[in-house]
The first five atom37 places (N, CA, C, CB, O) and aatype in JSON, in Angstrom:
{
  "aatype": [12, 3, 7, 15, 9, 11, 10, 16, 19, 13, 13, 3, 3, 14, 13, 17, 0, 0, 19, 18, 6, 1, 16, 0, 3, 7, 11, 10, 5, 0, 0, 1, 19, 19, 13, 7, 0, 6, 14, 11, 3, 15, 3, 19, 18, 3, 13, 13, 10, 5, 2, 17, 2, 1, 10, 1, 13, 15, 14, 1, 19, 16, 0, 7, 1, 5, 6, 11, 16, 11, 19, 2, 14, 11, 1, 12, 5, 1, 5, 9, 5, 1, 5, 19, 0, 3, 15, 7, 0, 7, 16, 11, 0, 5, 5, 0, 13, 11, 10, 10, 5, 6, 5, 7, 11, 5, 11, 1, 11, 6, 11, 16, 1, 0, 9, 11, 6, 0, 6, 6, 5, 1, 11, 13, 6, 10, 1, 5, 5, 11, 1, 11, 6, 11, 8, 1, 7, 1],
  "atom_mask": [
    [1, 1, 1, 1, 1],
    [1, 1, 1, 1, 1],
    [1, 1, 1, 0, 1],
    [1, 1, 1, 1, 1],
    [1, 1, 1, 1, 1],
    [1, 1, 1, 1, 1],
    [1, 1, 1, 1, 1],
    [1, 1, 1, 1, 1],
    [1, 1, 1, 1, 1],
    [1, 1, 1, 1, 1],
    [1, 1, 1, 1, 1],
    [1, 1, 1, 1, 1],
    [1, 1, 1, 1, 1],
    [1, 1, 1, 1, 1],
    [1, 1, 1, 1, 1],
    [1, 1, 1, 1, 1],
    [1, 1, 1, 1, 1],
    [1, 1, 1, 1, 1],
    [1, 1, 1, 1, 1],
    [1, 1, 1, 1, 1],
    [1, 1, 1, 1, 1],
    [1, 1, 1, 1, 1],
    [1, 1, 1, 1, 1],
    [1, 1, 1, 1, 1],
    [1, 1, 1, 1, 1],
    [1, 1, 1, 0, 1],
    [1, 1, 1, 1, 1],
    [1, 1, 1, 1, 1],
    [1, 1, 1, 1, 1],
    [1, 1, 1, 1, 1],
    [1, 1, 1, 1, 1],
    [1, 1, 1, 1, 1],
    [1, 1, 1, 1, 1],
    [1, 1, 1, 1, 1],
    [1, 1, 1, 1, 1],
    [1, 1, 1, 0, 1],
    [1, 1, 1, 1, 1],
    [1, 1, 1, 1, 1],
    [1, 1, 1, 1, 1],
    [1, 1, 1, 1, 1],
    [1, 1, 1, 1, 1],
    [1, 1, 1, 1, 1],
    [1, 1, 1, 1, 1],
    [1, 1, 1, 1, 1],
    [1, 1, 1, 1, 1],
    [1, 1, 1, 1, 1],
    [1, 1, 1, 1, 1],
    [1, 1, 1, 1, 1],
    [1, 1, 1, 1, 1],
    [1, 1, 1, 1, 1],
    [1, 1, 1, 1, 1],
    [1, 1, 1, 1, 1],
    [1, 1, 1, 1, 1],
    [1, 1, 1, 1, 1],
    [1, 1, 1, 1, 1],
    [1, 1, 1, 1, 1],
    [1, 1, 1, 1, 1],
    [1, 1, 1, 1, 1],
    [1, 1, 1, 1, 1],
    [1, 1, 1, 1, 1],
    [1, 1, 1, 1, 1],
    [1, 1, 1, 1, 1],
    [1, 1, 1, 1, 1],
    [1, 1, 1, 0, 1],
    [1, 1, 1, 1, 1],
    [1, 1, 1, 1, 1],
    [1, 1, 1, 1, 1],
    [1, 1, 1, 1, 1],
    [1, 1, 1, 1, 1],
    [1, 1, 1, 1, 1],
    [1, 1, 1, 1, 1],
    [1, 1, 1, 1, 1],
    [1, 1, 1, 1, 1],
    [1, 1, 1, 1, 1],
    [1, 1, 1, 1, 1],
    [1, 1, 1, 1, 1],
    [1, 1, 1, 1, 1],
    [1, 1, 1, 1, 1],
    [1, 1, 1, 1, 1],
    [1, 1, 1, 1, 1],
    [1, 1, 1, 1, 1],
    [1, 1, 1, 1, 1],
    [1, 1, 1, 1, 1],
    [1, 1, 1, 1, 1],
    [1, 1, 1, 1, 1],
    [1, 1, 1, 1, 1],
    [1, 1, 1, 1, 1],
    [1, 1, 1, 0, 1],
    [1, 1, 1, 1, 1],
    [1, 1, 1, 0, 1],
    [1, 1, 1, 1, 1],
    [1, 1, 1, 1, 1],
    [1, 1, 1, 1, 1],
    [1, 1, 1, 1, 1],
    [1, 1, 1, 1, 1],
    [1, 1, 1, 1, 1],
    [1, 1, 1, 1, 1],
    [1, 1, 1, 1, 1],
    [1, 1, 1, 1, 1],
    [1, 1, 1, 1, 1],
    [1, 1, 1, 1, 1],
    [1, 1, 1, 1, 1],
    [1, 1, 1, 1, 1],
    [1, 1, 1, 0, 1],
    [1, 1, 1, 1, 1],
    [1, 1, 1, 1, 1],
    [1, 1, 1, 1, 1],
    [1, 1, 1, 1, 1],
    [1, 1, 1, 1, 1],
    [1, 1, 1, 1, 1],
    [1, 1, 1, 1, 1],
    [1, 1, 1, 1, 1],
    [1, 1, 1, 1, 1],
    [1, 1, 1, 1, 1],
    [1, 1, 1, 1, 1],
    [1, 1, 1, 1, 1],
    [1, 1, 1, 1, 1],
    [1, 1, 1, 1, 1],
    [1, 1, 1, 1, 1],
    [1, 1, 1, 1, 1],
    [1, 1, 1, 1, 1],
    [1, 1, 1, 1, 1],
    [1, 1, 1, 1, 1],
    [1, 1, 1, 1, 1],
    [1, 1, 1, 1, 1],
    [1, 1, 1, 1, 1],
    [1, 1, 1, 1, 1],
    [1, 1, 1, 1, 1],
    [1, 1, 1, 1, 1],
    [1, 1, 1, 1, 1],
    [1, 1, 1, 1, 1],
    [1, 1, 1, 1, 1],
    [1, 1, 1, 1, 1],
    [1, 1, 1, 1, 1],
    [1, 1, 1, 1, 1],
    [1, 1, 1, 1, 1],
    [1, 1, 1, 0, 1],
    [1, 1, 1, 1, 1]
  ],
  "atom_positions": [
    [[-6.31, 24.22, -4.78], [-6.1, 22.85, -4.33], [-6.38, 22.79, -2.83], [-4.65, 22.37, -4.65], [-5.68, 23.42, -2.03]],
    [[-7.38, 22.04, -2.47], [-7.76, 21.87, -1.08], [-7.29, 20.5, -0.63], [-9.3, 22.04, -0.89], [-7.68, 19.5, -1.22]],
    [[-6.47, 20.44, 0.41], [-5.95, 19.15, 0.83], [-5.89, 19.02, 2.33], [0.0, 0.0, 0.0], [-5.91, 20.02, 3.06]],
    [[-5.82, 17.79, 2.79], [-5.68, 17.53, 4.21], [-4.9, 16.24, 4.4], [-7.08, 17.43, 4.91], [-4.82, 15.4, 3.5]],
    [[-4.32, 16.11, 5.57], [-3.53, 14.93, 5.9], [-4.06, 14.37, 7.21], [-1.99, 15.26, 6.0], [-4.37, 15.12, 8.14]],
    [[-4.17, 13.05, 7.27], [-4.66, 12.39, 8.49], [-3.7, 11.25, 8.83], [-6.13, 11.86, 8.31], [-3.27, 10.51, 7.94]],
    [[-3.39, 11.12, 10.09], [-2.5, 10.06, 10.56], [-3.25, 9.23, 11.59], [-1.18, 10.64, 11.16], [-3.83, 9.77, 12.53]],
    [[-3.23, 7.91, 11.4], [-3.85, 7.0, 12.36], [-2.8, 5.98, 12.78], [-5.11, 6.3, 11.75], [-2.24, 5.27, 11.94]],
    [[-2.53, 5.9, 14.08], [-1.6, 4.91, 14.62], [-2.43, 3.88, 15.37], [-0.5, 5.57, 15.56], [-3.28, 4.24, 16.19]],
    [[-2.19, 2.59, 15.09], [-2.99, 1.55, 15.73], [-2.14, 0.29, 15.91], [-4.25, 1.24, 14.9], [-1.08, 0.14, 15.3]],
    [[-2.64, -0.6, 16.76], [-1.97, -1.86, 17.03], [-2.55, -2.91, 16.1], [-2.12, -2.28, 18.52], [-3.71, -3.3, 16.23]],
    [[-1.72, -3.37, 15.16], [-2.12, -4.4, 14.21], [-1.31, -5.64, 14.59], [-1.88, -3.97, 12.69], [-0.19, -5.83, 14.12]],
    [[-1.89, -6.47, 15.45], [-1.18, -7.57, 16.1], [-0.21, -8.28, 15.16], [-2.17, -8.57, 16.63], [-0.68, -8.73, 14.11]],
    [[1.05, -8.42, 15.41], [1.8, -8.15, 16.63], [2.58, -6.83, 16.6], [2.74, -9.27, 16.89], [3.42, -6.61, 17.47]],
    [[2.33, -5.95, 15.62], [3.11, -4.72, 15.49], [2.23, -3.49, 15.56], [3.88, -4.74, 14.18], [1.01, -3.56, 15.38]],
    [[2.86, -2.36, 15.82], [2.2, -1.06, 15.73], [2.38, -0.54, 14.32], [2.78, -0.06, 16.78], [3.46, -0.64, 13.74]],
    [[1.32, 0.01, 13.77], [1.35, 0.51, 12.41], [0.74, 1.9, 12.36], [0.62, -0.45, 11.44], [-0.02, 2.3, 13.25]],
    [[1.08, 2.63, 11.3], [0.51, 3.95, 11.08], [0.0, 4.03, 9.65], [1.56, 5.07, 11.36], [0.6, 3.47, 8.74]],
    [[-1.1, 4.73, 9.47], [-1.64, 4.96, 8.14], [-1.68, 6.46, 7.91], [-3.07, 4.32, 7.98], [-2.34, 7.2, 8.63]],
    [[-0.96, 6.88, 6.88], [-0.99, 8.28, 6.47], [-1.99, 8.39, 5.33], [0.43, 8.8, 6.05], [-1.87, 7.69, 4.33]],
    [[-2.97, 9.26, 5.48], [-3.95, 9.49, 4.43], [-3.84, 10.94, 4.01], [-5.4, 9.15, 4.91], [-3.86, 11.84, 4.85]],
    [[-3.72, 11.18, 2.71], [-3.71, 12.55, 2.22], [-4.82, 12.7, 1.19], [-2.33, 12.93, 1.62], [-5.0, 11.86, 0.31]],
    [[-5.55, 13.8, 1.32], [-6.67, 14.07, 0.44], [-6.4, 15.37, -0.29], [-8.01, 14.14, 1.23], [-6.08, 16.38, 0.33]],
    [[-6.53, 15.33, -1.61], [-6.36, 16.53, -2.42], [-7.32, 16.45, -3.6], [-4.89, 16.7, -2.91], [-7.41, 15.42, -4.27]],
    [[-8.03, 17.52, -3.85], [-8.96, 17.6, -4.98], [-9.99, 16.46, -4.96], [-8.2, 17.57, -6.29], [-10.36, 15.95, -6.01]],
    [[-10.45, 16.08, -3.79], [-11.46, 15.03, -3.69], [-10.93, 13.63, -3.9], [0.0, 0.0, 0.0], [-11.72, 12.69, -4.0]],
    [[-9.62, 13.46, -3.96], [-8.99, 12.14, -4.14], [-8.17, 11.8, -2.91], [-8.1, 12.11, -5.42], [-7.49, 12.66, -2.35]],
    [[-8.24, 10.55, -2.49], [-7.53, 10.1, -1.3], [-6.41, 9.14, -1.69], [-8.5, 9.43, -0.31], [-6.59, 8.28, -2.55]],
    [[-5.26, 9.29, -1.04], [-4.15, 8.36, -1.17], [-3.73, 7.96, 0.23], [-2.95, 8.99, -1.98], [-3.84, 8.75, 1.16]],
    [[-3.24, 6.73, 0.39], [-2.86, 6.25, 1.71], [-1.52, 5.52, 1.64], [-3.94, 5.32, 2.28], [-1.18, 4.89, 0.63]],
    [[-0.78, 5.6, 2.73], [0.48, 4.87, 2.86], [0.51, 4.25, 4.25], [1.72, 5.81, 2.64], [0.1, 4.87, 5.23]],
    [[0.99, 3.03, 4.33], [1.04, 2.31, 5.6], [2.48, 2.11, 6.01], [0.31, 0.94, 5.49], [3.32, 1.75, 5.18]],
    [[2.76, 2.34, 7.29], [4.1, 2.18, 7.84], [4.0, 1.29, 9.07], [4.75, 3.56, 8.19], [3.15, 1.52, 9.93]],
    [[4.85, 0.29, 9.16], [4.88, -0.6, 10.33], [6.04, -0.17, 11.22], [5.01, -2.11, 9.91], [7.18, -0.1, 10.76]],
    [[5.75, 0.13, 12.49], [6.77, 0.6, 13.42], [7.39, -0.52, 14.24], [6.18, 1.63, 14.33], [8.55, -0.39, 14.64]],
    [[6.69, -1.58, 14.5], [7.23, -2.63, 15.36], [6.76, -2.37, 16.78], [0.0, 0.0, 0.0], [5.59, -2.57, 17.1]],
    [[7.69, -1.92, 17.63], [7.33, -1.61, 19.01], [6.48, -0.35, 19.04], [8.6, -1.45, 19.89], [6.45, 0.42, 18.07]],
    [[5.79, -0.13, 20.16], [4.91, 1.03, 20.27], [5.72, 2.31, 20.13], [4.14, 1.01, 21.61], [6.62, 2.57, 20.93]],
    [[5.4, 3.13, 19.13], [6.18, 4.35, 18.92], [5.69, 5.48, 19.82], [6.11, 4.78, 17.45], [4.51, 5.55, 20.18]],
    [[6.6, 6.36, 20.18], [6.22, 7.56, 20.92], [5.74, 8.59, 19.92], [7.42, 8.12, 21.77], [5.98, 8.45, 18.72]],
    [[5.08, 9.61, 20.39], [4.6, 10.66, 19.5], [5.76, 11.3, 18.75], [3.84, 11.72, 20.29], [5.66, 11.61, 17.56]],
    [[6.86, 11.5, 19.47], [8.02, 12.14, 18.82], [8.6, 11.24, 17.73], [9.11, 12.46, 19.87], [9.07, 11.75, 16.71]],
    [[8.59, 9.91, 17.93], [9.07, 8.98, 16.91], [8.23, 9.07, 15.64], [9.06, 7.55, 17.44], [8.76, 9.11, 14.53]],
    [[6.93, 9.11, 15.82], [6.02, 9.19, 14.67], [6.24, 10.51, 13.94], [4.54, 9.05, 15.13], [6.29, 10.54, 12.71]],
    [[6.35, 11.59, 14.7], [6.53, 12.91, 14.09], [7.87, 12.99, 13.35], [6.46, 14.01, 15.17], [7.93, 13.51, 12.23]],
    [[8.94, 12.48, 13.97], [10.25, 12.49, 13.31], [10.22, 11.65, 12.03], [11.34, 11.95, 14.27], [10.75, 12.06, 11.0]],
    [[9.61, 10.48, 12.11], [9.5, 9.63, 10.92], [8.75, 10.36, 9.82], [8.79, 8.3, 11.27], [9.13, 10.32, 8.65]],
    [[7.67, 11.03, 10.22], [6.87, 11.78, 9.26], [7.7, 12.86, 8.57], [5.65, 12.41, 9.96], [7.64, 13.02, 7.35]],
    [[8.48, 13.6, 9.35], [9.28, 14.69, 8.77], [10.4, 14.16, 7.88], [9.87, 15.54, 9.88], [10.67, 14.74, 6.83]],
    [[11.06, 13.09, 8.28], [12.22, 12.6, 7.55], [11.86, 11.76, 6.33], [13.1, 11.8, 8.47], [12.62, 11.74, 5.36]],
    [[10.74, 11.06, 6.36], [10.43, 10.08, 5.31], [9.2, 10.39, 4.48], [10.27, 8.75, 5.92], [8.74, 9.53, 3.74]],
    [[8.65, 11.59, 4.59], [7.42, 11.9, 3.86], [7.6, 11.69, 2.36], [6.98, 13.33, 4.13], [6.71, 11.13, 1.71]],
    [[8.73, 12.11, 1.8], [8.95, 11.99, 0.36], [9.17, 10.55, -0.09], [10.14, 12.82, -0.05], [8.97, 10.23, -1.26]],
    [[9.56, 9.68, 0.83], [9.85, 8.28, 0.47], [8.67, 7.34, 0.68], [11.02, 7.79, 1.26], [8.76, 6.16, 0.34]],
    [[7.58, 7.84, 1.24], [6.42, 6.97, 1.48], [5.8, 6.56, 0.14], [5.37, 7.68, 2.37], [5.7, 7.36, -0.78]],
    [[5.4, 5.29, 0.07], [4.76, 4.76, -1.15], [3.25, 4.87, -0.98], [5.2, 3.27, -1.42], [2.63, 4.05, -0.29]],
    [[2.68, 5.87, -1.6], [1.24, 6.08, -1.48], [0.5, 5.25, -2.52], [0.9, 7.56, -1.63], [1.02, 4.98, -3.6]],
    [[-0.7, 4.87, -2.17], [-1.54, 4.08, -3.07], [-2.04, 4.97, -4.2], [-2.72, 3.44, -2.3], [-1.93, 6.19, -4.13]],
    [[-2.59, 4.36, -5.24], [-3.22, 5.17, -6.3], [-4.39, 5.97, -5.72], [-3.7, 4.27, -7.47], [-4.93, 5.62, -4.67]],
    [[-4.76, 7.02, -6.42], [-5.84, 7.89, -5.93], [-7.2, 7.2, -6.01], [-5.87, 9.2, -6.74], [-7.53, 6.52, -6.98]],
    [[-7.97, 7.4, -4.94], [-9.32, 6.87, -4.85], [-10.23, 8.04, -4.52], [-9.43, 5.72, -3.77], [-9.84, 8.93, -3.75]],
    [[-11.42, 8.07, -5.08], [-12.33, 9.18, -4.76], [-12.68, 9.13, -3.28], [-13.61, 9.12, -5.63], [-13.04, 8.08, -2.75]],
    [[-12.56, 10.28, -2.65], [-12.81, 10.37, -1.2], [-14.21, 10.9, -0.96], [-11.76, 11.28, -0.52], [-14.77, 11.63, -1.77]],
    [[-14.76, 10.52, 0.17], [-16.06, 11.03, 0.55], [-15.96, 12.49, 0.95], [0.0, 0.0, 0.0], [-14.88, 12.98, 1.27]],
    [[-17.07, 13.18, 0.92], [-17.08, 14.6, 1.26], [-16.91, 14.76, 2.76], [-18.39, 15.28, 0.77], [-17.53, 14.05, 3.55]],
    [[-16.05, 15.72, 3.15], [-15.81, 15.98, 4.56], [-16.25, 17.4, 4.89], [-14.32, 15.76, 4.91], [-15.84, 18.35, 4.23]],
    [[-17.08, 17.53, 5.92], [-17.49, 18.86, 6.36], [-16.49, 19.35, 7.39], [-18.93, 18.84, 6.95], [-16.02, 18.61, 8.25]],
    [[-16.18, 20.64, 7.28], [-15.27, 21.24, 8.25], [-16.09, 22.06, 9.24], [-14.18, 22.12, 7.54], [-16.41, 23.23, 8.98]],
    [[-16.43, 21.45, 10.35], [-17.19, 22.14, 11.38], [-16.44, 22.04, 12.69], [-18.62, 21.56, 11.51], [-15.68, 21.11, 12.92]],
    [[-16.67, 23.02, 13.53], [-16.02, 23.01, 14.83], [-16.7, 21.97, 15.71], [-16.06, 24.42, 15.49], [-17.92, 21.99, 15.87]],
    [[-15.91, 21.07, 16.29], [-16.45, 19.98, 17.09], [-15.98, 20.15, 18.52], [-16.02, 18.6, 16.52], [-14.83, 20.49, 18.78]],
    [[-16.88, 19.91, 19.43], [-16.54, 19.96, 20.85], [-15.41, 18.97, 21.13], [-17.79, 19.64, 21.72], [-15.47, 17.84, 20.64]],
    [[-14.38, 19.35, 21.89], [-13.24, 18.44, 22.14], [-13.63, 17.1, 22.74], [-12.26, 19.11, 23.05], [-13.06, 16.07, 22.37]],
    [[-14.6, 17.1, 23.65], [-15.01, 15.82, 24.26], [-15.69, 14.93, 23.21], [-15.97, 16.07, 25.46], [-15.47, 13.72, 23.18]],
    [[-16.52, 15.55, 22.36], [-17.19, 14.79, 21.31], [-16.14, 14.23, 20.34], [-18.22, 15.67, 20.55], [-16.24, 13.09, 19.91]],
    [[-15.14, 15.04, 20.01], [-14.08, 14.6, 19.1], [-13.33, 13.42, 19.7], [-13.1, 15.75, 18.81], [-13.01, 12.46, 18.99]],
    [[-13.06, 13.47, 21.0], [-12.37, 12.37, 21.67], [-13.19, 11.09, 21.59], [-12.08, 12.72, 23.15], [-12.65, 10.02, 21.33]],
    [[-14.52, 11.19, 21.81], [-15.38, 10.02, 21.72], [-15.39, 9.47, 20.29], [-16.81, 10.37, 22.17], [-15.36, 8.25, 20.09]],
    [[-15.44, 10.36, 19.31], [-15.43, 9.92, 17.91], [-14.14, 9.2, 17.58], [-15.63, 11.11, 16.97], [-14.15, 8.17, 16.9]],
    [[-13.03, 9.72, 18.05], [-11.73, 9.09, 17.8], [-11.68, 7.71, 18.44], [-10.58, 9.96, 18.33], [-11.21, 6.75, 17.82]],
    [[-12.16, 7.6, 19.68], [-12.15, 6.3, 20.36], [-13.02, 5.3, 19.61], [-12.64, 6.45, 21.81], [-12.64, 4.13, 19.48]],
    [[-14.2, 5.73, 19.12], [-15.06, 4.84, 18.35], [-14.38, 4.39, 17.06], [-16.38, 5.53, 18.03], [-14.45, 3.22, 16.68]],
    [[-13.73, 5.34, 16.41], [-13.07, 5.04, 15.15], [-11.94, 4.02, 15.34], [-12.52, 6.32, 14.51], [-11.8, 3.08, 14.56]],
    [[-11.15, 4.21, 16.38], [-10.04, 3.3, 16.65], [-10.57, 1.93, 17.05], [-9.13, 3.86, 17.77], [-10.02, 0.9, 16.64]],
    [[-11.64, 1.89, 17.83], [-12.19, 0.61, 18.27], [-12.81, -0.15, 17.1], [-13.24, 0.83, 19.36], [-12.74, -1.38, 17.05]],
    [[-13.41, 0.57, 16.16], [-14.09, -0.08, 15.05], [-13.12, -0.71, 14.07], [-14.96, 0.9, 14.33], [-13.16, -1.92, 13.85]],
    [[-12.27, 0.09, 13.47], [-11.51, -0.45, 12.34], [-10.02, -0.2, 12.39], [-12.04, 0.1, 11.09], [-9.26, -0.98, 11.82]],
    [[-9.57, 0.84, 13.02], [-8.13, 1.14, 13.01], [-7.78, 2.05, 11.86], [0.0, 0.0, 0.0], [-7.12, 3.07, 12.06]],
    [[-8.19, 1.73, 10.66], [-7.91, 2.56, 9.5], [-9.21, 2.79, 8.75], [-6.84, 1.92, 8.58], [-10.1, 1.95, 8.76]],
    [[-9.3, 3.92, 8.1], [-10.52, 4.26, 7.39], [-10.79, 3.31, 6.23], [0.0, 0.0, 0.0], [-9.87, 2.73, 5.67]],
    [[-12.05, 3.16, 5.88], [-12.4, 2.23, 4.81], [-11.86, 2.71, 3.47], [-13.91, 2.05, 4.74], [-11.49, 1.89, 2.63]],
    [[-11.81, 4.01, 3.25], [-11.24, 4.52, 2.0], [-9.76, 4.18, 1.92], [-11.44, 6.05, 1.89], [-9.26, 3.83, 0.85]],
    [[-9.06, 4.28, 3.05], [-7.65, 3.92, 3.07], [-7.49, 2.43, 2.78], [-7.01, 4.27, 4.44], [-6.57, 2.02, 2.06]],
    [[-8.38, 1.62, 3.33], [-8.31, 0.18, 3.07], [-8.53, -0.12, 1.6], [-9.33, -0.57, 3.93], [-7.89, -1.0, 1.03]],
    [[-9.45, 0.62, 0.98], [-9.68, 0.43, -0.45], [-8.44, 0.81, -1.25], [-10.89, 1.27, -0.92], [-8.07, 0.14, -2.21]],
    [[-7.79, 1.9, -0.83], [-6.59, 2.33, -1.53], [-5.48, 1.29, -1.38], [-6.11, 3.69, -0.99], [-4.76, 1.0, -2.34]],
    [[-5.34, 0.73, -0.17], [-4.33, -0.32, 0.04], [-4.64, -1.55, -0.81], [-4.25, -0.71, 1.52], [-3.73, -2.17, -1.37]],
    [[-5.91, -1.9, -0.89], [-6.31, -3.07, -1.66], [-5.98, -2.86, -3.13], [-7.82, -3.35, -1.48], [-5.53, -3.78, -3.81]],
    [[-6.2, -1.65, -3.62], [-5.87, -1.33, -5.01], [-4.37, -1.44, -5.25], [-6.37, 0.07, -5.37], [-3.94, -1.98, -6.26]],
    [[-3.58, -0.92, -4.3], [-2.13, -1.01, -4.41], [-1.68, -2.47, -4.39], [-1.45, -0.24, -3.28], [-0.79, -2.85, -5.14]],
    [[-2.29, -3.28, -3.53], [-1.95, -4.69, -3.42], [-2.29, -5.42, -4.72], [-2.69, -5.34, -2.23], [-1.51, -6.25, -5.19]],
    [[-3.44, -5.11, -5.29], [-3.84, -5.75, -6.55], [-2.88, -5.4, -7.68], [-5.28, -5.34, -6.92], [-2.56, -6.25, -8.51]],
    [[-2.42, -4.15, -7.72], [-1.48, -3.75, -8.75], [-0.16, -4.5, -8.6], [-1.23, -2.23, -8.7], [0.42, -4.96, -9.59]],
    [[0.32, -4.64, -7.37], [1.54, -5.4, -7.13], [1.39, -6.85, -7.51], [0.0, 0.0, 0.0], [2.3, -7.46, -8.06]],
    [[0.23, -7.42, -7.21], [-0.06, -8.81, -7.54], [-0.05, -9.01, -9.05], [-1.41, -9.25, -6.96], [0.48, -9.99, -9.55]],
    [[-0.66, -8.06, -9.78], [-0.69, -8.14, -11.23], [0.71, -8.07, -11.82], [-1.57, -7.03, -11.81], [1.05, -8.81, -12.74]],
    [[1.53, -7.16, -11.28], [2.91, -7.04, -11.77], [3.69, -8.32, -11.54], [3.63, -5.85, -11.08], [4.44, -8.77, -12.41]],
    [[3.52, -8.92, -10.34], [4.22, -10.17, -10.04], [3.78, -11.27, -10.99], [3.96, -10.6, -8.6], [4.61, -12.04, -11.47]],
    [[2.47, -11.35, -11.28], [1.97, -12.37, -12.2], [2.58, -12.19, -13.59], [0.45, -12.32, -12.28], [2.99, -13.17, -14.21]],
    [[2.63, -10.96, -14.07], [3.2, -10.69, -15.39], [4.68, -11.07, -15.43], [3.02, -9.22, -15.77], [5.15, -11.65, -16.41]],
    [[5.39, -10.74, -14.36], [6.82, -11.03, -14.3], [7.07, -12.54, -14.3], [7.45, -10.39, -13.05], [7.92, -13.03, -15.03]],
    [[6.33, -13.28, -13.47], [6.53, -14.73, -13.41], [6.11, -15.39, -14.71], [5.75, -15.33, -12.24], [6.73, -16.36, -15.15]],
    [[5.05, -14.86, -15.35], [4.62, -15.41, -16.63], [5.71, -15.21, -17.68], [3.3, -14.75, -17.09], [5.98, -16.12, -18.47]],
    [[6.32, -14.04, -17.7], [7.38, -13.77, -18.68], [8.59, -14.67, -18.43], [7.81, -12.29, -18.61], [9.19, -15.18, -19.38]],
    [[8.95, -14.88, -17.17], [10.08, -15.74, -16.83], [9.78, -17.18, -17.25], [10.39, -15.67, -15.32], [10.64, -17.87, -17.79]],
    [[8.55, -17.63, -16.99], [8.16, -19.0, -17.33], [8.19, -19.21, -18.84], [6.76, -19.32, -16.78], [8.67, -20.23, -19.32]],
    [[7.66, -18.23, -19.59], [7.67, -18.34, -21.05], [9.1, -18.34, -21.6], [6.88, -17.2, -21.68], [9.41, -19.08, -22.53]],
    [[9.97, -17.52, -21.02], [11.36, -17.47, -21.47], [12.04, -18.81, -21.19], [12.12, -16.32, -20.77], [12.82, -19.29, -22.02]],
    [[11.76, -19.41, -20.06], [12.35, -20.71, -19.71], [11.85, -21.8, -20.66], [12.03, -21.08, -18.25], [12.62, -22.65, -21.1]],
    [[10.56, -21.78, -20.97], [10.01, -22.77, -21.89], [10.6, -22.6, -23.29], [8.47, -22.66, -21.95], [10.89, -23.58, -23.97]],
    [[10.79, -21.37, -23.72], [11.4, -21.1, -25.02], [12.84, -21.61, -25.06], [11.36, -19.59, -25.34], [13.28, -22.19, -26.05]],
    [[13.57, -21.38, -23.95], [14.96, -21.85, -23.87], [15.02, -23.38, -23.95], [15.63, -21.37, -22.56], [15.86, -23.94, -24.65]],
    [[14.1, -24.05, -23.23], [14.06, -25.52, -23.26], [13.71, -26.02, -24.67], [13.04, -26.05, -22.24], [14.29, -27.0, -25.14]],
    [[12.76, -25.36, -25.33], [12.38, -25.75, -26.67], [13.56, -25.63, -27.63], [11.21, -24.89, -27.15], [13.82, -26.53, -28.42]],
    [[14.27, -24.51, -27.55], [15.44, -24.32, -28.42], [16.52, -25.35, -28.14], [16.01, -22.91, -28.25], [17.19, -25.82, -29.06]],
    [[16.69, -25.7, -26.88], [17.68, -26.72, -26.51], [17.29, -28.08, -27.1], [17.82, -26.83, -24.98], [18.14, -28.8, -27.61]],
    [[15.99, -28.43, -27.04], [15.53, -29.69, -27.63], [15.75, -29.69, -29.14], [14.04, -29.92, -27.32], [16.2, -30.69, -29.7]],
    [[15.45, -28.58, -29.79], [15.64, -28.5, -31.24], [17.12, -28.66, -31.59], [15.11, -27.16, -31.77], [17.46, -29.33, -32.56]],
    [[17.97, -28.04, -30.8], [19.41, -28.13, -31.06], [19.9, -29.58, -30.9], [20.19, -27.19, -30.1], [20.7, -30.05, -31.7]],
    [[19.42, -30.27, -29.87], [19.8, -31.67, -29.66], [19.33, -32.54, -30.82], [19.23, -32.18, -28.33], [20.06, -33.44, -31.26]],
    [[18.12, -32.29, -31.31], [17.61, -33.06, -32.45], [18.48, -32.86, -33.68], [16.17, -32.66, -32.77], [18.76, -33.81, -34.41]],
    [[18.91, -31.63, -33.92], [19.75, -31.34, -35.08], [21.12, -32.01, -34.94], [19.92, -29.82, -35.25], [21.67, -32.51, -35.92]],
    [[21.65, -32.02, -33.72], [22.96, -32.66, -33.49], [22.89, -34.16, -33.74], [23.46, -32.38, -32.06], [23.85, -34.74, -34.23]],
    [[21.78, -34.79, -33.4], [21.62, -36.23, -33.62], [21.63, -36.57, -35.11], [20.31, -36.73, -32.97], [22.15, -37.62, -35.5]],
    [[21.07, -35.72, -35.93], [20.95, -35.99, -37.35], [22.05, -35.37, -38.2], [19.63, -35.52, -37.84], [21.99, -35.43, -39.43]],
    [[23.02, -34.78, -37.59], [24.05, -34.07, -38.32], [24.95, -35.01, -39.11], [24.87, -33.24, -37.37], [25.33, -34.68, -40.24]],
    [[25.31, -36.16, -38.57], [26.27, -37.05, -39.21], [25.7, -37.9, -40.34], [0.0, 0.0, 0.0], [26.48, -38.56, -41.01]],
    [[24.45, -37.92, -40.6], [23.84, -38.81, -41.57], [23.7, -38.2, -42.91], [22.53, -39.24, -41.12], [23.2, -38.84, -43.83]]
  ]
}
């Protein structure tokens, strides 16, 4: 099992947010955490250590292939700055979040549909009962 973890902290107006991405067996999962005020490095690290098991990760999405090559530190810094300036979070992570959001939306729709049908059934039974009560004395 080959895996890696990536953390991206960015300013998502008006709050600071972090995206944890974990890759295992060519599949990527992502979890988003909103910090509020700008977190210190120690805050992010402590949160990571204390809440890793409680993070709600998205369903697995196929991840792109990553080469492990040694990169010059200055080049790496430029790449990080470009990445942060462009999007804040990786596109694969965004896809994973979108999938998680769609699943939650589907669950909410099913739940509201079931509640609505139950309410309509209750109203129908109440109408039937009232009709029977009207004709009971005749």
